[in-house]
C-alpha atoms as one frame of an Amber mdcrd trajectory, in Angstrom:
protein
  10.341 -19.998  14.434  11.442 -20.851  10.901   8.794 -21.810   8.412  10.889
 -24.424   6.649  13.721 -22.365   5.178  13.817 -19.857   2.323  12.040 -21.411
  -0.639   9.859 -23.788   1.362   7.005 -23.071   3.767   5.874 -25.796   6.147
   2.089 -25.247   6.488   1.958 -26.565  10.062   4.843 -24.411  11.309   3.476
 -21.414   9.423   0.052 -21.873  11.012   1.503 -22.239  14.510   3.664 -19.148
  14.093   0.688 -17.142  12.843  -1.420 -18.121  15.850   1.448 -17.297  18.221
   2.046 -13.920  16.560  -1.594 -12.968  17.134  -1.324 -13.798  20.832   1.951
 -11.869  21.237   0.899  -8.838  19.169   1.207  -5.554  21.065   0.517  -3.200
  18.124   2.211   0.144  17.546   0.000   1.541  14.771  -3.105   3.436  15.693
  -5.228   4.534  17.356  -8.395   4.038  15.341 -11.707   5.381  16.605 -15.375
   5.468  15.674 -14.931   9.087  14.572 -12.606   7.933  11.766 -15.049   7.683
   8.899 -15.318   7.625   5.113 -18.391   9.772   4.555 -18.524  10.940   0.939
 -15.630   8.653  -0.072 -16.129   6.135  -2.893 -14.485   2.765  -2.264 -14.049
  -0.240  -4.554 -13.516  -3.560  -2.766 -12.581  -6.837  -4.437 -13.335 -10.176
  -2.801 -16.161  -8.891  -0.559 -18.276 -12.040  -0.422 -16.612 -13.946   2.422
 -13.823 -13.965   4.999 -11.868 -10.771   5.535 -13.502  -9.076   2.543 -17.017
  -9.629   3.907 -16.092  -8.181   7.293 -14.221  -5.308   5.681 -17.200  -4.510
   3.473 -19.343  -4.176   6.599 -16.776  -1.931   8.289 -16.426   0.374   5.286
 -20.202   0.589   4.908 -20.675   1.303   8.615 -18.117   4.097   8.421 -20.095
   5.838   5.680 -18.287   4.826   2.491 -20.006   4.917  -0.868 -19.138   1.278
  -1.477 -18.774  -0.649  -4.746 -18.530  -4.415  -4.257 -16.621  -6.168  -7.051
 -17.173  -9.917  -6.891 -17.792 -13.066  -8.881 -21.178 -14.344  -9.961 -23.218
 -16.214  -7.406 -23.342 -13.468  -4.801 -26.382 -11.551  -5.980 -28.046  -9.616
  -3.209 -24.835  -8.964  -1.278 -25.189  -5.187  -1.656 -28.758  -5.253  -0.360
 -27.692  -7.455   2.556 -25.004  -4.966   3.546 -27.420  -2.072   3.181 -29.736
  -3.684   5.697 -26.915  -4.468   8.117 -25.227  -1.070   8.008 -28.094   1.322
   7.267 -25.928   2.683   4.425 -27.924   2.888   1.192 -24.937   3.826  -0.987
 -23.742   0.302  -1.653 -23.726  -1.206  -5.131 -22.378  -4.330  -6.774 -20.505
  -4.981 -10.021 -19.261  -8.281 -11.484 -15.555  -9.106 -11.346 -13.720 -12.386
 -11.849  -9.960 -11.951 -11.594  -9.518 -15.352 -13.232 -10.937 -13.807 -16.423
  -9.077 -10.742 -17.697 -12.001  -9.792 -19.940 -14.056  -9.430 -16.747 -11.390
  -7.117 -15.281 -11.421  -4.964 -18.400 -15.230  -4.886 -18.461 -15.323  -3.605
 -14.870 -12.799  -0.865 -15.670 -14.672   0.095 -18.842 -17.958   0.296 -16.938
 -16.542   2.464 -14.161 -14.947   4.834 -16.688 -18.127   4.990 -18.771 -20.194
   5.839 -15.700 -17.811   8.583 -14.608 -16.970   6.916 -11.286 -14.147   8.533
  -9.313 -12.644   6.404  -6.583 -11.080   7.515  -3.307 -10.131   4.039  -2.081
  -9.422   0.771  -3.896  -8.990  -2.350  -1.784  -7.314  -5.203  -3.674  -8.339
  -8.044  -1.383  -9.508 -10.981  -3.508  -7.340 -14.090  -3.479  -7.312 -17.861
  -3.817  -5.376 -20.769  -2.305  -6.096 -23.781  -4.543  -4.952 -27.267  -3.588
  -3.298 -27.783  -6.984  -2.000 -25.824  -9.934  -4.803 -24.924 -12.337  -4.853
 -22.787 -15.450  -7.360 -20.024 -16.032  -9.171 -19.505 -19.325  -6.461 -16.921
 -20.090  -3.833 -19.651 -19.808  -2.148 -18.463 -16.601  -1.673 -20.256 -13.314
  -4.724 -19.465 -11.192  -2.586 -18.480  -8.174  -0.587 -16.074 -10.336  -3.533
 -14.516 -12.143  -6.042 -14.164  -9.306  -3.603 -13.159  -6.575  -1.429 -10.883
  -8.710  -1.856 -10.390 -12.458  -5.590  -9.652 -12.471  -5.122  -7.024  -9.768
  -2.146  -5.579 -11.646  -4.400  -5.047 -14.674  -7.242  -3.690 -12.533  -5.154
  -1.111 -10.673  -3.162  -0.124 -13.768  -6.351   0.537 -15.730  -8.036   2.452
 -12.886  -5.010   4.750 -12.699  -4.618   4.952 -16.473  -8.311   5.820 -16.970
  -8.359   8.418 -14.188 -11.027   6.401 -12.359  -8.588   6.487  -9.454  -7.297
  10.046  -9.827  -4.187  11.269  -8.107  -4.056  14.048  -5.545  -4.630  17.383
  -7.248  -1.807  19.955  -7.228  -4.076  22.185  -5.123  -4.000  19.601  -2.361
  -6.926  17.792  -0.775  -7.088  14.274   0.549  -4.860  11.710  -1.116  -6.601
   8.647  -2.613  -5.428   5.283  -1.303  -4.777   1.800  -2.642  -4.921  -1.032
  -0.096  -3.419  -4.420  -0.910  -3.936  -7.584   1.131  -0.537  -9.253   1.372
   0.887 -12.026   3.553   3.953 -12.614   5.710   4.359 -15.843   3.759   6.058
 -13.770   1.045   9.235 -13.784   3.177   9.917 -17.532   2.965   8.673 -18.080
  -0.577  10.864 -19.095  -3.525  12.254 -16.093  -5.426  10.562 -14.757  -8.531
  12.143 -16.281 -11.624  12.034 -13.366 -14.026  13.136 -15.573 -16.917  10.068
 -17.798 -16.415   7.805 -15.038 -15.177   4.449 -16.295 -13.942   5.494 -19.943
 -13.997   4.276 -22.082 -11.110   5.115 -25.799 -10.908   2.664 -28.539 -10.151
   1.952 -28.559  -6.422  -0.064 -30.552  -3.934  -1.899 -29.827  -0.723   1.314
 -29.974   1.342   3.375 -27.788  -0.999   0.521 -25.407  -1.803   1.415 -23.073
   1.091   4.842 -22.516  -0.448   3.393 -21.459  -3.779   0.677 -19.371  -2.173
   3.519 -17.511  -0.449   5.259 -17.225  -3.818   2.160 -15.550  -5.280   2.225
 -13.123  -2.355   5.860 -12.290  -3.127   4.602 -11.080  -6.511   1.891  -9.117
  -4.678   4.244  -7.489  -2.176   6.850  -6.650  -4.827   4.067  -5.016  -6.843
   2.857  -3.029  -3.817   6.355  -1.654  -3.202   6.895  -0.745  -6.853   3.435
   0.800  -7.240   4.110   3.028  -4.237   7.355   4.239  -5.830   5.709   4.901
  -9.196   2.942   7.005  -7.670   5.240   9.526  -5.984   4.937  13.056  -7.343
   7.143  15.884  -6.138   8.199  13.914  -3.113   4.611  13.182  -2.079   2.253
  10.357  -3.023  -0.285  11.131  -5.735  -1.987   7.979  -4.456  -1.013   6.349
  -1.173  -0.189   2.646  -1.388  -0.591   0.501   1.719  -0.156  -3.243   2.076
  -0.874  -5.376   5.096  -0.907  -8.922   6.384  -3.969  -9.531   8.591  -2.465
 -12.738   9.972  -4.131 -16.127  10.189  -7.903 -15.853  10.297 -10.783 -18.227
   9.643 -11.989 -18.019   6.057 -13.080 -20.109   3.096  -9.830 -19.529   1.180
  -8.463 -22.902   2.337 -11.693 -24.813   1.688  -9.977 -27.068  -0.878  -7.752
 -28.426   1.902 -10.717 -30.413   3.231 -10.644 -31.719   6.795  -6.968 -30.809
   7.268  -7.726 -27.209   6.351 -10.681 -27.062   8.699  -8.628 -28.418  11.593
  -5.810 -25.937  11.027  -7.990 -22.880  10.537 -10.107 -23.724  13.589  -7.246
 -22.275  15.662  -7.107 -19.065  13.643  -8.695 -15.822  14.824 -12.064 -14.416
  13.860 -11.881 -12.206  10.729 -13.615  -9.470  12.747 -10.355  -9.132  14.688
  -8.083  -9.685  11.702  -9.682  -6.847   9.713  -8.077  -4.096  11.821  -5.030
  -3.331   9.594  -7.220  -3.037   6.500  -9.632  -0.660   8.237  -6.740   1.341
   9.646  -5.160   1.768   6.206  -8.519   2.810   4.747  -9.641   5.398   7.285
  -6.834   6.555   9.594  -6.150  10.294   9.238  -2.634   9.626  10.544  -1.786
   8.070   7.165  -2.636  11.173   5.125   0.399  12.066   3.015   2.074   8.711
   3.677   2.628   5.773   1.344   4.688   2.602   0.863   3.659   1.343   4.289
   3.425  -2.350   5.196   1.542  -3.503   8.292   1.839  -6.902   9.889  -1.112
  -7.273  12.240  -1.144  -3.966  14.179   2.413  -2.761  13.697   4.506  -1.312
  10.894   7.016  -3.753   9.436   9.524  -3.899   6.608   8.651  -6.197   3.716
  11.179  -8.788   2.616  14.212  -7.211   0.971  13.435  -8.976  -2.315  10.028
  -7.323  -2.472  11.396  -3.909  -1.502  14.274  -3.916  -4.007  13.636  -1.289
  -6.741  15.392  -3.442  -9.336  13.001  -6.329  -8.677  10.014  -3.994  -8.737
  11.031  -2.544 -12.104  11.572  -6.014 -13.571   8.209  -7.222 -12.262   6.483
  -4.230 -13.857   8.239  -4.672 -17.204   7.645  -8.432 -17.299   3.969  -7.984
 -16.430   3.400  -5.505 -19.254   5.327  -7.698 -21.697   3.431 -10.832 -20.689
   0.086  -9.083 -21.135   1.171  -7.591 -24.465   2.089 -11.072 -25.677  -1.567
 -12.002 -25.138  -2.819  -8.908 -26.956  -3.536  -6.779 -23.884  -1.529  -3.566
 -24.057  -1.581  -1.105 -21.186  -0.387   2.479 -21.531   2.619   3.258 -19.316
   1.939   5.222 -16.143   3.797   8.539 -15.779   7.179   8.034 -14.118   7.632
   8.842 -10.436   7.951  12.544  -9.619   6.881  13.523 -13.168
């Protein structure tokens, strides 16, 4: 089923295909058992307050992770709530608003100052606004929250050593998990000459530009995986996944139409499986640059996987940030 042709995503067809894919899914990745745990592992999770992130937070806590919840204001008490639910007392909360780059930098500064060393980072937060809005930093909200803010966050965590790479002596490889979307396949291409530009859009065309933001995300995931290879092995494993269509508050701006569409989507407790699998499965040790759609391995769109596009996205991101006075040190090249 086509979603409307390359460059346009019909929200109704996309929703129907997503529901059908869930029903037809026969999964090839796995298995995943209760014995697969994260005891002693420190995990940072963005977007933990609702939807997939809230369910994932519970799963990571239940599996023994030392969990840091990074979320916007207005969710005080979330860590204590999860402690009660999971029986895991090692859950804390730190403020993060990806729509405010100063908030991203403050989180990274605080983690570095406190000597935190992360074993897992889950870049899960995202938005799907009904229209194009600018953040206080002057970027399109879809672009900044779904991609650029996470680019800064992950770059700084790696740059600061808060997310350290696998030591030469061996040991478990840290992991980065990135929530992507199959909608990246049908989205308009990235215009590298107008990098970060999103046109005005409405409720009906919003799905197309949400998919476009996820093309940035998936291209970044592929390039990050390449840049974190050392000696033919990942210093940090990079895994991206599409959980499919699940009920969440991300489409709340769509009003009644959004509620009707998402009422057919699956429960996030079922959709969370690929994220949990990427976080805990021992079968993924030593692997990287893996994309999961639902419960099976898939190839991302060729545009996202192309090294030339990944390099351009990285260079344009650094240049765009530098133009706003935010300079990030370059990461060591792959296999350095």
